[in-house]
ZANULO-376389 format. One record per residue: residue number from 1; z, x, y of N, C-alpha, C in turn. Coordinates in steps of 0.02 Angstrom, whole numbers, plus 50000, padded with zeros to 5 digits. Layout:
N
  num   n.pz   n.px   n.py  ca.pz  ca.px  ca.py   c.pz   c.px   c.py
  NUM      Z      X      Y      Z      X      Y      Z      X      Y
...
This chain:
383
  num   n.pz   n.px   n.py  ca.pz  ca.px  ca.py   c.pz   c.px   c.py
    1  50770  50991  48634  50711  50995  48661  50676  50921  48634
    2  50639  50921  48671  50598  50851  48668  50517  50876  48664
    3  50459  50844  48631  50405  50852  48623  50357  50800  48633
    4  50315  50792  48695  50266  50739  48714  50194  50774  48661
    5  50174  50729  48613  50118  50769  48599  50036  50719  48613
    6  49996  50754  48599  49929  50720  48597  49908  50673  48673
    7  49912  50692  48712  49917  50654  48768  49862  50666  48814
    8  49846  50644  48864  49787  50645  48921  49843  50656  48959
    9  49849  50726  49007  49895  50745  49039  49863  50771  49109
   10  49874  50719  49165  49869  50742  49229  49933  50779  49274
   11  49903  50859  49264  49975  50897  49288  49963  50891  49373
   12  49919  50861  49414  49919  50874  49487  49938  50930  49525
   13  49913  50978  49464  49930  51065  49468  49859  51084  49467
   14  49842  51157  49449  49784  51186  49425  49748  51160  49372
   15  49768  51127  49306  49734  51147  49247  49770  51059  49240
   16  49716  51021  49202  49714  50954  49167  49715  50966  49086
   17  49747  50926  49047  49733  50909  48975  49697  50858  48970
   18  49651  50843  48912  49621  50792  48882  49657  50778  48821
   19  49678  50810  48807  49742  50816  48732  49782  50867  48732
   20  49833  50870  48743  49894  50914  48779  49952  50908  48740
   21  50007  50932  48741  50076  50927  48712  50127  50933  48793
   22  50175  50915  48793  50227  50957  48843  50296  50962  48809
   23  50310  51004  48806  50387  51026  48806  50442  51031  48847
   24  50490  50993  48840  50542  50998  48860  50605  51031  48843
   25  50656  51043  48897  50699  51096  48861  50735  51096  48931
   26  50827  51069  48900  50869  51091  48963  50844  51058  49026
   27  50817  50994  49031  50798  50947  49099  50724  50991  49127
   28  50701  51037  49103  50653  51045  49136  50593  51081  49088
   29  50541  51059  49120  50479  51093  49080  50466  51165  49044
   30  50466  51158  48987  50472  51231  48957  50390  51262  48950
   31  50356  51205  48914  50271  51240  48913  50224  51187  48909
   32  50174  51194  48950  50130  51128  48938  50063  51166  48900
   33  50035  51156  48844  49984  51179  48800  49938  51134  48764
   34  49863  51141  48731  49824  51110  48678  49871  51086  48640
   35  49920  51140  48616  49936  51127  48551  50007  51155  48540
   36  50084  51123  48531  50140  51150  48542  50165  51157  48461
   37  50189  51187  48424  50200  51160  48378  50271  51183  48372
   38  50319  51167  48367  50401  51170  48362  50438  51098  48335
   39  50479  51104  48293  50527  51055  48279  50583  51045  48306
   40  50569  50962  48338  50618  50941  48390  50606  50859  48384
   41  50631  50837  48410  50615  50771  48437  50553  50756  48468
   42  50501  50714  48443  50424  50713  48462  50413  50639  48474
   43  50385  50632  48539  50328  50566  48537  50272  50576  48532
   44  50231  50557  48506  50165  50534  48486  50125  50504  48540
   45  50091  50534  48599  50059  50481  48651  50001  50490  48661
   46  49974  50498  48593  49896  50487  48579  49865  50432  48631
   47  49806  50429  48644  49786  50366  48681  49824  50350  48758
   48  49872  50375  48773  49906  50382  48837  49903  50424  48908
   49  49921  50422  48962  49919  50459  49017  49993  50481  49029
   50  49988  50536  49037  50058  50576  49050  50055  50595  49115
   51  50092  50590  49172  50079  50628  49239  50150  50644  49281
   52  50160  50675  49321  50230  50689  49372  50283  50615  49387
   53  50320  50603  49369  50353  50543  49384  50330  50532  49485
   54  50299  50472  49484  50289  50451  49566  50350  50462  49619
   55  50341  50499  49686  50383  50501  49731  50360  50463  49788
   56  50391  50404  49817  50402  50385  49864  50424  50417  49921
   57  50383  50445  49961  50403  50479  50020  50447  50449  50083
   58  50434  50391  50082  50472  50331  50142  50509  50278  50130
   59  50550  50267  50104  50589  50221  50095  50654  50184  50131
   60  50675  50142  50099  50755  50110  50110  50777  50098  50059
   61  50766  50106  49978  50801  50093  49944  50872  50093  49921
   62  50920  50083  49931  50982  50062  49907  51009  50046  49992
   63  50988  50049  50041  51013  50046  50098  51000  49969  50129
   64  50968  49937  50108  50941  49876  50106  50928  49835  50034
   65  51008  49826  49991  50995  49795  49923  50955  49725  49917
   66  50945  49723  49858  50900  49661  49830  50958  49621  49810
   67  50921  49555  49845  50988  49507  49801  51040  49476  49847
   68  51057  49538  49884  51116  49511  49921  51118  49490  50001
   69  51070  49496  50029  51055  49489  50079  51101  49536  50141
   70  51127  49500  50187  51162  49554  50247  51226  49602  50220
   71  51244  49577  50168  51296  49604  50138  51270  49670  50112
   72  51225  49689  50093  51190  49741  50067  51142  49782  50128
   73  51148  49763  50183  51116  49793  50225  51136  49848  50271
   74  51135  49905  50246  51161  49946  50283  51127  50009  50318
   75  51050  49981  50348  50992  50033  50346  51015  50059  50417
   76  51044  50003  50469  51021  50007  50555  51098  50002  50577
   77  51126  50070  50598  51170  50041  50651  51154  50041  50718
   78  51152  49973  50731  51108  49967  50806  51147  49924  50837
   79  51195  49996  50860  51262  49991  50917  51239  50036  50964
   80  51207  50103  50955  51200  50144  51013  51122  50195  50988
   81  51075  50203  51035  51045  50227  51017  51001  50304  50988
   82  51069  50325  50986  51055  50424  50973  51142  50423  50907
   83  51117  50424  50837  51159  50426  50785  51140  50472  50747
   84  51127  50534  50754  51096  50576  50711  51150  50604  50645
   85  51207  50590  50668  51289  50617  50625  51262  50572  50555
   86  51236  50506  50557  51235  50461  50511  51200  50493  50437
   87  51238  50495  50376  51210  50492  50322  51188  50445  50271
   88  51129  50446  50263  51104  50401  50196  51168  50399  50131
   89  51164  50472  50130  51220  50455  50061  51277  50401  50040
   90  51322  50392  50120  51353  50372  50117  51333  50279  50126
   91  51272  50265  50110  51265  50208  50126  51246  50167  50061
   92  51205  50220  50015  51145  50201  49966  51189  50185  49902
   93  51169  50120  49894  51195  50105  49805  51170  50109  49754
   94  51175  50160  49716  51127  50176  49655  51132  50110  49622
   95  51167  50060  49612  51169  49995  49573  51110  49946  49594
   96  51084  49964  49665  51039  49911  49677  50975  49916  49619
   97  50951  49855  49588  50925  49839  49567  50851  49883  49559
   98  50831  49886  49617  50756  49912  49635  50745  49981  49608
   99  50814  50023  49589  50794  50083  49560  50775  50074  49506
  100  50793  50034  49467  50762  50050  49397  50713  49990  49371
  101  50695  49950  49428  50627  49914  49430  50577  49980  49460
  102  50586  50035  49507  50544  50076  49512  50546  50131  49450
  103  50597  50157  49422  50576  50176  49355  50556  50153  49324
  104  50551  50087  49304  50514  50037  49237  50422  50042  49260
  105  50411  50088  49329  50352  50076  49354  50339  50162  49369
  106  50365  50202  49335  50347  50275  49354  50380  50317  49398
  107  50421  50270  49456  50433  50296  49501  50505  50352  49493
  108  50491  50397  49499  50563  50434  49493  50606  50477  49525
  109  50563  50474  49599  50594  50512  49656  50579  50472  49734
  110  50636  50481  49777  50618  50429  49831  50631  50481  49890
  111  50652  50453  49956  50673  50491  50018  50674  50410  50042
  112  50750  50402  50039  50777  50313  50084  50806  50382  50138
  113  50813  50316  50190  50875  50334  50246  50866  50273  50282
  114  50881  50290  50346  50882  50238  50399  50837  50205  50411
  115  50817  50137  50448  50787  50118  50478  50757  50148  50547
  116  50737  50111  50581  50700  50126  50639  50724  50079  50706
  117  50775  50045  50699  50804  50014  50769  50834  50076  50827
  118  50861  50141  50796  50860  50178  50841  50815  50234  50857
  119  50836  50264  50919  50794  50322  50945  50803  50385  50879
  120  50858  50390  50871  50878  50436  50811  50916  50391  50752
  121  50911  50388  50700  50936  50350  50681  50992  50387  50623
  122  50990  50429  50602  51036  50468  50555  50975  50523  50485
  123  51001  50509  50455  50998  50564  50393  50963  50543  50335
  124  50898  50561  50304  50884  50541  50247  50887  50586  50201
  125  50869  50572  50137  50909  50594  50060  50847  50593  50028
  126  50821  50655  49986  50764  50639  49951  50838  50623  49866
  127  50802  50577  49825  50849  50590  49785  50819  50556  49730
  128  50855  50549  49628  50793  50545  49590  50822  50440  49593
  129  50777  50424  49551  50788  50344  49551  50832  50346  49492
  130  50855  50390  49445  50916  50372  49400  50968  50415  49417
  131  51037  50367  49410  51089  50405  49385  51153  50356  49410
  132  51206  50385  49403  51276  50310  49425  51292  50321  49464
  133  51278  50392  49500  51318  50399  49581  51266  50441  49624
  134  51259  50439  49687  51216  50463  49739  51226  50535  49717
  135  51287  50561  49724  51300  50635  49717  51255  50683  49665
  136  51235  50640  49604  51223  50658  49556  51152  50658  49535
  137  51116  50643  49608  51042  50596  49615  50996  50633  49638
  138  51050  50672  49698  50999  50709  49736  50964  50773  49753
  139  50915  50755  49779  50869  50845  49783  50880  50873  49837
  140  50881  50833  49876  50881  50872  49949  50917  50833  50005
  141  50979  50867  50021  51012  50815  50069  51052  50863  50107
  142  51055  50849  50189  50980  50799  50208  50937  50837  50212
  143  50881  50776  50192  50802  50800  50183  50788  50803  50253
  144  50791  50771  50304  50771  50728  50365  50803  50705  50418
  145  50791  50709  50484  50805  50681  50519  50769  50614  50550
  146  50794  50574  50542  50742  50507  50559  50744  50473  50656
  147  50670  50484  50670  50678  50452  50732  50613  50381  50727
  148  50637  50358  50791  50560  50300  50790  50553  50275  50868
  149  50501  50284  50871  50451  50272  50938  50423  50187  50927
  150  50410  50188  50991  50375  50105  50992  50396  50050  50977
  151  50390  49992  50954  50420  49935  50956  50481  49919  50941
  152  50501  49947  50876  50581  49929  50850  50653  49943  50890
  153  50660  49997  50922  50719  50043  50956  50686  49997  51032
  154  50624  49978  51055  50613  49943  51123  50651  49839  51124
  155  50630  49826  51078  50645  49766  51047  50737  49779  51032
  156  50772  49812  50986  50824  49803  50990  50873  49792  51033
  157  50862  49856  51075  50896  49865  51131  50902  49840  51204
  158  50829  49803  51205  50795  49764  51233  50838  49691  51245
  159  50855  49668  51176  50897  49612  51153  50972  49625  51178
  160  50982  49685  51187  51040  49700  51195  51077  49720  51275
  161  51005  49709  51307  51004  49731  51364  51038  49798  51411
  162  50993  49829  51365  51008  49912  51377  50968  49948  51352
  163  50970  50024  51389  50922  50059  51367  50924  50067  51294
  164  50848  50105  51259  50786  50094  51310  50761  50033  51284
  165  50745  49991  51336  50693  49937  51347  50615  49966  51353
  166  50608  50026  51361  50528  50037  51355  50516  50080  51320
  167  50462  50122  51313  50433  50162  51287  50444  50235  51345
  168  50445  50223  51386  50469  50288  51437  50542  50292  51432
  169  50589  50253  51416  50664  50260  51387  50668  50266  51330
  170  50626  50267  51305  50640  50287  51225  50621  50375  51187
  171  50583  50379  51237  50555  50455  51245  50600  50492  51282
  172  50639  50461  51325  50672  50513  51371  50743  50518  51352
  173  50780  50452  51290  50827  50456  51264  50831  50529  51211
  174  50760  50533  51186  50751  50576  51132  50766  50649  51178
  175  50716  50648  51236  50747  50718  51261  50795  50725  51283
  176  50835  50697  51307  50902  50706  51319  50945  50708  51273
  177  50950  50671  51209  50973  50703  51136  50953  50796  51114
  178  50888  50799  51134  50871  50850  51108  50910  50914  51156
  179  50902  50894  51207  50932  50959  51279  50998  50973  51267
  180  51042  50901  51257  51100  50916  51216  51128  50957  51158
  181  51071  50954  51139  51096  50986  51072  51088  51049  51085
  182  51030  51078  51115  51020  51124  51158  51074  51186  51174
  183  51095  51149  51239  51145  51155  51270  51216  51173  51208
  184  51228  51133  51156  51274  51120  51109  51264  51196  51073
  185  51210  51227  51050  51184  51275  51013  51213  51344  51066
  186  51193  51342  51133  51235  51391  51175  51276  51398  51164
  187  51339  51340  51168  51408  51341  51201  51435  51346  51116
  188  51419  51336  51063  51433  51353  51010  51421  51417  50988
  189  51360  51461  51013  51356  51530  50991  51401  51563  51050
  190  51411  51557  51112  51463  51591  51168  51538  51583  51132
  191  51558  51534  51091  51613  51527  51062  51621  51586  51004
  192  51565  51582  50965  51570  51663  50908  51582  51705  50924
  193  51560  51726  50996  51593  51779  51026  51633  51787  51067
  194  51650  51726  51103  51716  51745  51109  51758  51701  51078
  195  51802  51733  51017  51832  51710  50947  51900  51671  50976
  196  51924  51684  51032  51981  51647  51075  51953  51603  51102
  197  51900  51566  51113  51860  51521  51155  51868  51456  51142
  198  51876  51403  51162  51880  51338  51104  51808  51310  51119
  199  51792  51256  51052  51745  51240  51040  51755  51192  51017
  200  51728  51122  51030  51745  51049  50995  51671  51035  50987
  201  51687  51037  50895  51622  51008  50858  51581  50948  50882
  202  51524  50929  50857  51496  50863  50864  51444  50857  50825
  203  51452  50814  50780  51419  50813  50721  51354  50773  50726
  204  51345  50748  50775  51271  50722  50811  51240  50774  50817
  205  51269  50810  50865  51231  50875  50899  51221  50931  50837
  206  51263  50937  50786  51257  50971  50754  51181  50963  50695
  207  51164  50900  50688  51119  50918  50648  51070  50902  50693
  208  51060  50902  50755  51013  50918  50783  50988  50967  50815
  209  51047  51032  50811  51052  51086  50800  51018  51096  50733
  210  51035  51089  50690  50985  51119  50630  50900  51096  50658
  211  50878  51044  50683  50821  51034  50684  50786  51080  50721
  212  50825  51094  50775  50794  51143  50841  50804  51205  50824
  213  50832  51226  50745  50834  51283  50728  50766  51268  50657
  214  50757  51230  50653  50701  51255  50592  50725  51229  50540
  215  50791  51204  50508  50836  51207  50453  50818  51155  50420
  216  50800  51103  50454  50766  51023  50437  50719  51004  50498
  217  50691  50948  50463  50628  50917  50520  50656  50855  50529
  218  50607  50809  50583  50602  50735  50588  50558  50712  50551
  219  50573  50651  50533  50527  50609  50517  50536  50534  50548
  220  50465  50522  50594  50470  50497  50659  50431  50444  50646
  221  50448  50371  50663  50426  50317  50651  50402  50330  50694
  222  50301  50297  50677  50277  50282  50743  50207  50220  50716
  223  50194  50194  50744  50115  50143  50718  50051  50169  50763
  224  50066  50144  50830  50024  50148  50894  49995  50205  50897
  225  49940  50204  50897  49893  50270  50901  49943  50320  50981
  226  49955  50276  51020  49990  50309  51088  50073  50352  51075
  227  50095  50295  51027  50168  50305  51017  50147  50373  50981
  228  50087  50375  50935  50100  50444  50887  50085  50490  50921
  229  50040  50479  50972  50027  50576  51016  50102  50573  51072
  230  50125  50528  51067  50214  50539  51115  50245  50574  51061
  231  50250  50551  50986  50304  50590  50949  50256  50653  50940
  232  50185  50683  50915  50172  50757  50936  50186  50786  50993
  233  50192  50757  51062  50196  50795  51113  50272  50810  51119
  234  50312  50762  51072  50398  50785  51100  50398  50833  51058
  235  50384  50853  50996  50381  50894  50946  50382  50966  50970
  236  50296  50942  51004  50283  51018  51036  50315  51071  51093
  237  50338  50990  51129  50396  50998  51185  50476  51052  51155
  238  50472  51017  51091  50551  51057  51083  50518  51104  51009
  239  50463  51115  50992  50456  51158  50932  50482  51143  50875
  240  50507  51085  50853  50528  51080  50810  50462  51047  50747
  241  50497  51071  50669  50441  51044  50639  50462  50941  50611
  242  50414  50900  50619  50407  50852  50596  50355  50815  50552
  243  50347  50769  50521  50322  50715  50480  50305  50636  50520
  244  50259  50619  50519  50242  50567  50557  50235  50497  50504
  245  50283  50454  50518  50291  50378  50442  50250  50321  50477
  246  50222  50306  50434  50186  50240  50452  50121  50272  50477
  247  50125  50293  50539  50063  50333  50559  49990  50267  50567
  248  50007  50207  50563  49960  50161  50556  49904  50153  50573
  249  49892  50171  50654  49834  50203  50691  49797  50266  50679
  250  49821  50307  50627  49799  50364  50633  49749  50391  50618
  251  49726  50332  50575  49641  50352  50555  49575  50329  50614
  252  49615  50309  50668  49572  50286  50711  49570  50353  50775
  253  49647  50416  50750  49643  50475  50791  49638  50522  50735
  254  49598  50533  50701  49600  50562  50625  49570  50650  50660
  255  49548  50640  50706  49526  50703  50735  49582  50764  50773
  256  49638  50698  50807  49695  50724  50839  49725  50750  50805
  257  49744  50704  50737  49805  50727  50680  49790  50796  50656
  258  49698  50800  50647  49668  50877  50608  49720  50914  50660
  259  49679  50917  50718  49688  50986  50751  49753  50998  50768
  260  49798  50924  50755  49885  50955  50773  49921  50979  50711
  261  49888  50965  50654  49895  50991  50592  49958  50929  50576
  262  49950  50872  50586  49997  50837  50554  50003  50812  50467
  263  50087  50801  50481  50074  50785  50400  50088  50697  50415
  264  50055  50662  50390  50064  50586  50402  50094  50565  50327
  265  50126  50518  50342  50151  50474  50281  50112  50404  50295
  266  50082  50367  50255  50045  50322  50260  50077  50239  50250
  267  50085  50217  50294  50114  50161  50251  50160  50113  50273
  268  50177  50041  50241  50172  50021  50216  50109  49961  50224
  269  50041  50002  50176  49988  49945  50171  49979  49892  50136
  270  50024  49868  50103  50002  49798  50089  50069  49755  50083
  271  50040  49740  50169  50080  49694  50200  50021  49666  50282
  272  50063  49605  50295  50055  49560  50343  50047  49629  50406
  273  50009  49591  50454  50002  49615  50536  50057  49573  50555
  274  50129  49575  50548  50194  49575  50581  50226  49569  50655
  275  50173  49622  50673  50183  49626  50744  50142  49677  50779
  276  50109  49662  50830  50071  49678  50882  50047  49761  50843
  277  50098  49823  50838  50075  49873  50825  50041  49897  50763
  278  50026  49824  50724  50005  49833  50651  49940  49789  50644
  279  49901  49773  50718  49838  49744  50718  49770  49780  50687
  280  49797  49838  50677  49739  49890  50663  49743  49919  50588
  281  49794  49883  50556  49814  49909  50473  49762  49890  50446
  282  49746  49963  50401  49691  49949  50354  49708  50004  50285
  283  49673  49956  50240  49672  50022  50170  49636  50059  50171
  284  49613  50067  50208  49545  50119  50239  49562  50166  50285
  285  49612  50159  50298  49646  50202  50318  49655  50287  50278
  286  49668  50275  50219  49687  50337  50182  49634  50373  50161
  287  49569  50319  50154  49502  50368  50158  49486  50410  50226
  288  49483  50391  50261  49465  50404  50320  49499  50480  50325
  289  49568  50464  50328  49625  50509  50333  49608  50583  50291
  290  49570  50570  50232  49587  50622  50179  49494  50652  50181
  291  49451  50605  50210  49401  50649  50237  49398  50682  50296
  292  49443  50667  50332  49445  50724  50397  49477  50789  50376
  293  49497  50794  50293  49519  50852  50273  49610  50868  50302
  294  49641  50798  50297  49713  50804  50313  49757  50772  50245
  295  49810  50813  50229  49829  50811  50167  49886  50722  50177
  296  49921  50688  50124  49949  50634  50177  49984  50625  50096
  297  50039  50580  50099  50064  50539  50058  50082  50460  50081
  298  50080  50442  50016  50078  50354  50040  50164  50348  50020
  299  50197  50287  50069  50256  50246  50049  50257  50169  50049
  300  50318  50150  50044  50312  50081  50025  50351  50034  50076
  301  50398  50078  50104  50440  50071  50144  50487  50007  50126
  302  50494  50031  50043  50538  49973  50019  50607  49950  50061
  303  50635  49887  50088  50611  49845  50048  50547  49810  50064
  304  50515  49825  50126  50452  49798  50145  50405  49779  50095
  305  50379  49839  50040  50362  49821  50007  50375  49853  49932
  306  50412  49823  49874  50430  49810  49844  50408  49907  49800
  307  50470  49935  49788  50466  50023  49776  50427  50013  49724
  308  50429  49962  49673  50382  49975  49601  50311  49959  49612
  309  50291  49938  49675  50213  49929  49697  50168  50005  49737
  310  50212  50047  49723  50193  50110  49764  50120  50149  49715
  311  50103  50141  49656  50047  50137  49623  49978  50092  49638
  312  50035  50036  49647  49957  49976  49657  49939  49975  49745
  313  49989  50010  49794  49955  50028  49851  49913  50095  49843
  314  49919  50152  49796  49872  50191  49780  49804  50186  49755
  315  49819  50120  49723  49748  50089  49678  49704  50059  49741
  316  49743  50018  49771  49705  49965  49824  49660  50038  49879
  317  49689  50087  49875  49652  50133  49929  49608  50150  49898
  318  49606  50174  49837  49542  50182  49779  49488  50136  49797
  319  49534  50074  49799  49455  50008  49806  49431  50017  49849
  320  49446  50051  49927  49427  50063  49986  49423  50142  50005
  321  49408  50157  49922  49349  50221  49955  49386  50286  49937
  322  49465  50275  49944  49489  50342  49932  49469  50372  49843
  323  49467  50408  49835  49450  50447  49772  49522  50432  49717
  324  49524  50450  49651  49579  50437  49630  49625  50475  49619
  325  49577  50566  49632  49623  50602  49614  49651  50619  49688
  326  49650  50587  49742  49693  50599  49811  49748  50536  49806
  327  49712  50482  49784  49779  50438  49777  49827  50436  49725
  328  49819  50486  49671  49870  50503  49626  49893  50554  49665
  329  49886  50615  49696  49882  50644  49730  49965  50631  49791
  330  49928  50563  49809  49955  50560  49892  50030  50527  49862
  331  50046  50525  49801  50113  50492  49757  50144  50538  49717
  332  50110  50588  49723  50142  50642  49677  50154  50693  49727
  333  50111  50757  49694  50118  50811  49718  50112  50837  49793
  334  50070  50800  49844  50058  50792  49915  50121  50759  49938
  335  50151  50715  49922  50216  50676  49918  50274  50730  49939
  336  50289  50771  49874  50331  50815  49862  50315  50885  49927
  337  50265  50899  49936  50245  50934  49983  50248  50940  50050
  338  50238  50869  50062  50251  50872  50123  50319  50852  50149
  339  50352  50817  50109  50425  50826  50122  50477  50884  50095
  340  50456  50913  50051  50497  50986  50057  50525  50991  49980
  341  50485  50952  49932  50529  50947  49871  50490  50983  49816
  342  50443  51011  49837  50390  51020  49783  50405  51061  49730
  343  50461  51108  49755  50487  51152  49693  50521  51128  49631
  344  50529  51061  49649  50587  51029  49592  50529  50979  49563
  345  50503  50937  49604  50451  50881  49556  50380  50867  49596
  346  50320  50826  49578  50275  50834  49612  50211  50822  49573
  347  50221  50887  49513  50179  50889  49493  50216  50934  49398
  348  50174  50951  49344  50211  50938  49307  50165  51034  49276
  349  50241  51066  49294  50219  51137  49297  50296  51164  49263
  350  50274  51220  49223  50321  51256  49207  50389  51283  49250
  351  50452  51252  49212  50511  51284  49282  50510  51225  49316
  352  50482  51182  49317  50508  51110  49349  50541  51066  49339
  353  50571  51002  49373  50604  50946  49344  50551  50908  49286
  354  50599  50908  49240  50557  50867  49171  50559  50785  49201
  355  50528  50782  49267  50514  50704  49264  50459  50704  49260
  356  50448  50632  49233  50370  50625  49182  50359  50552  49166
  357  50311  50535  49170  50287  50469  49161  50243  50456  49115
  358  50254  50431  49069  50185  50406  49009  50178  50328  49010
  359  50096  50312  49030  50080  50256  49018  50024  50234  48997
  360  50013  50198  48970  49957  50146  48897  49894  50170  48942
  361  49883  50174  48979  49806  50195  49017  49816  50216  49071
  362  49745  50203  49138  49771  50230  49197  49822  50209  49250
  363  49866  50242  49273  49894  50204  49278  49885  50169  49381
  364  49821  50197  49396  49783  50144  49449  49760  50081  49430
  365  49745  50064  49367  49731  50015  49350  49803  49958  49348
  366  49786  49893  49375  49857  49868  49388  49871  49832  49312
  367  49831  49847  49270  49854  49799  49224  49883  49874  49178
  368  49894  49935  49182  49951  49945  49147  50007  49980  49163
  369  50025  49987  49099  50098  49980  49100  50139  50061  49075
  370  50197  50070  49106  50223  50143  49097  50262  50121  49027
  371  50268  50150  48976  50282  50199  48918  50361  50201  48904
  372  50356  50259  48916  50421  50295  48931  50454  50336  49003
  373  50482  50352  49006  50475  50392  49080  50536  50424  49084
  374  50553  50481  49095  50581  50546  49105  50596  50561  49158
  375  50675  50573  49167  50705  50608  49234  50748  50660  49209
  376  50745  50731  49232  50753  50777  49211  50783  50790  49145
  377  50737  50762  49106  50716  50781  49031  50763  50714  48988
  378  50777  50656  49012  50811  50619  48979  50751  50546  48977
  379  50736  50523  48929  50713  50470  48946  50755  50420  48956
  380  50736  50382  49031  50769  50331  49048  50757  50284  49053
  381  50674  50259  49013  50650  50206  49018  50603  50195  48964
  382  50621  50153  48921  50570  50143  48871  50542  50066  48852
  383  50471  50072  48866  50471  50001  48866  50478  49974  48794
């Protein structure tokens, strides 16, 4: 058991505490109250802020490793445009120093996976930022299947003088893959009914079948307003669940996002306008999206923006008009809910994983530092 006492607790749930205690037992939160009296190891957090560990809803940590350049770049299999069979867990290196840097700033969970070179690029994983091997860090795997529209697949395959080299072809490649997966499901079910019938398994089509059957969802890279609308159109066509990643122009068509029930994951906002798709990039986007009544998550897209800067991105959004509460929720409970891991992380509630960050002040103040960070009830960082 471990007891955190006398802290300002922001649970990201129904009740906060100006001065409260949290009891941790067997890696879970056992109790939260104004006063808990029990004999166990105790940390006095008087004057400190306690929050659920932060969650980056979209990044590539461990896939593009710090310090080692091309040798650590394992996020894009840019050899064919449709590769849903690829699994992030086979490429993530838990010894990437970015994991520890993230921990030291209160980021305890991430969604990481393939990049956006391919129309369908592979499988994301939701995982903790502490552990010696990926297998012991997984929250959900596969979390989702990555897809991409717009400049990136168009540029990658234009350079190879092959399809897709236009937005039309990108959408067509997506449709073709999904229709082939539909046919795969039909043949698979027929083979089950006829036990003597041969059936050849296909790892990629099996993964897309899970998307079509609603067992998982798509994370779709899209920046420009028309690409956002194309993503919505394609997902409605095949009746699949999805989130929109980056959604840079989303604030310009917030009414459409609201109407369609879109779940955007915004970012990276703390970056340059490095390509045409980003010409309308703005830190005002979270405020506009929030005021439209749309729940959203924030991302770093690490290594585009360092993972440890996730709370900085939230803070800069506050400077541009987003409320502090919504900013913190975008990197805690909203992020968890949007990616589907809210049963374990994202808020401080009894029964959830004891992933807890203790700060020496408001975490949206850039001068604030993490004092202690817990993952699964274990102190994994101490200043």
